[in-house]
C-alpha positions, 0 to 999 in steps of 0.5 A: 877641647874635650870634656874629661868630667863635669860635676858641680856645674862645672865643665872640665875641659884639656885642650889638646897641645896646650902649654905648661903648666899643665892645666884645666879649663873649667867653665860654669856657664859662660864663665872659664877659669884656668887651673893648675893640677895643684889647684892654683888659678891661672885666670878666672875666679869660681865660687869657693864653694865650686872651688872647693870640691875643684881642688879636693878632685884634682888631689884624688885624681892626680894620675888619671889628670898626667896621664890624660895631660900627656896623651892631650899632648900627643893629640891621642884620644882622651877619656872621660873620668869620673867626678 
């Protein structure tokens, strides 16, 4: 599960060959939250300040995230993206 970005105490990862909807795995310490590219929480929870900054980042990085998702589904190497 490669880390694609980290900021504000969050480690953001994508799993190769994961299921739809397109989503990320966000780790804060030992806690995991799954969140869609649209900002909907699938499981877990985040502090409001972290959730707010993550949702802003999702909007800003939408095109890059979609490209990374496609690469991950093909098991291709994926690169880190900026916070």
